[in-house]
C-alpha positions in Angstrom: -8.5 -15.4 23.5 -5.7 -12.8 23.3 -3.2 -15.5 22.3 -5.3 -16.4 19.3 -5.6 -12.8 18.1 -1.8 -12.3 18.5 -1.2 -15.4 16.4 -3.6 -14.2 13.8 -2.0 -10.7 13.8 1.5 -12.1 13.6 0.6 -14.4 10.7 -1.0 -11.5 8.8 2.0 -9.3 9.4 4.4 -12.1 8.4 2.4 -12.8 5.2 2.3 -9.1 4.4 6.1 -8.8 4.8 6.7 -11.9 2.7 4.5 -10.7 -0.1 6.2 -7.3 0.0 9.6 -8.8 -0.3 8.5 -11.1 -3.2 6.8 -8.1 -4.9 9.8 -5.9 -4.6 12.1 -8.7 -5.9 9.8 -9.4 -8.8 9.8 -5.7 -9.9 13.5 -4.9 -9.4 15.2 -7.0 -12.1 17.3 -6.0 -15.1 16.0 -6.4 -18.6 18.6 -8.7 -20.2 16.7 -9.6 -23.3 16.3 -6.0 -24.6 19.6 -4.6 -23.5 21.0 -3.5 -26.9 20.0 -3.2 -30.4 22.2 -5.1 -32.9 21.3 -3.2 -36.0 24.1 -1.3 -37.8 22.4 2.0 -38.0 21.7 2.2 -34.3 24.2 0.6 -31.9 23.7 2.3 -28.5 24.8 1.4 -25.0 22.4 -0.5 -22.9 19.6 1.4 -21.3 17.9 0.8 -18.0 14.2 0.7 -17.5 14.4 3.7 -15.1 12.8 6.7 -16.7 13.8 10.3 -16.1 10.9 11.5 -14.0 10.2 15.0 -13.0 9.7 16.0 -9.4 5.9 16.1 -9.6 5.8 12.5 -10.9 8.2 11.2 -8.2 6.1 13.0 -5.5 2.9 11.5 -6.8 4.4 8.0 -6.8 5.7 8.4 -3.2 2.4 9.8 -2.1 0.4 6.9 -3.6 2.8 4.4 -2.1 2.4 5.9 1.4 -1.4 6.0 1.0 -1.3 2.3 -0.2 0.5 1.2 3.0 -1.8 3.2 5.2 -4.8 1.7 3.4 -3.4 -1.7 4.0 -3.0 -0.9 7.7 -6.6 0.3 7.8 -7.8 -2.8 6.1 -6.0 -5.0 8.6 -7.5 -3.0 11.5 -10.9 -3.4 10.0 -10.4 -7.2 9.5 -9.1 -7.7 13.1 -12.1 -5.7 14.4 -14.4 -7.8 12.4 -12.8 -11.1 13.6 -13.0 -9.9 17.2 -16.6 -8.9 16.7 -17.6 -12.3 15.3 -15.7 -14.2 18.0 -16.9 -12.1 20.9 -19.3 -14.9 22.0 -21.7 -12.6 23.9 -18.9 -11.1 26.0 -19.7 -7.4 26.3 -16.1 -6.3 27.0 -14.8 -8.1 23.9 -17.7 -6.8 21.9 -17.0 -3.2 22.8 -13.3 -3.6 22.2 -14.0 -5.1 18.8 -16.4 -2.3 18.0 -13.8 0.3 18.9 -11.2 -1.4 16.7 -13.6 -1.7 13.8 -14.7 2.0 14.1 -11.1 3.2 14.3 -10.2 1.2 11.2 -13.2 2.7 9.4 -12.3 6.3 10.5 -8.7 5.6 9.3 -9.9 4.5 5.9 -12.2 7.6 5.6 -9.3 9.8 6.6 -7.0 8.2 4.0 -9.7 8.6 1.3 -10.3 12.2 2.1 -6.5 13.0 2.2 -6.2 11.5 -1.2 -9.1 13.5 -2.6 -7.8 16.8 -1.1 -4.3 16.3 -2.4 -5.4 15.3 -5.9 -7.7 18.4 -6.0 -5.0 20.7 -4.8 -2.4 19.3 -7.3 -4.9 19.6 -10.2 -5.9 23.1 -9.2 -2.2 24.1 -9.3 -2.2 22.6 -12.8 0.7 20.4 -12.1 1.4 18.2 -15.2 0.6 14.5 -15.3 -1.3 14.3 -12.0 
């Protein structure tokens, strides 16, 4: 039984890594079509799509990215706990292990959600712009 769950877990991790690499490669490409304007009144050098962001905006983006990865980890934990629970087959040890895994995934999700709410509240109460 343990071999099956290892195979499921490794395939989930592999798919997550593959989709992450594809997502990053899809986002990080130059804009060749809109590199320069050819009008006579405004000929400027090519610009990148990277904006000049302030520190609060960069911090917010990093924070949301970290919370996204933690949420994904929590979701995988919940799914593995659910799969173990459904395939326990009446075995009390497997059932209790699956229940612990499911509850820990749920607690992790609630902690991530509460962390997000607290940080957003604190940043808004400090009246940071664009948050």
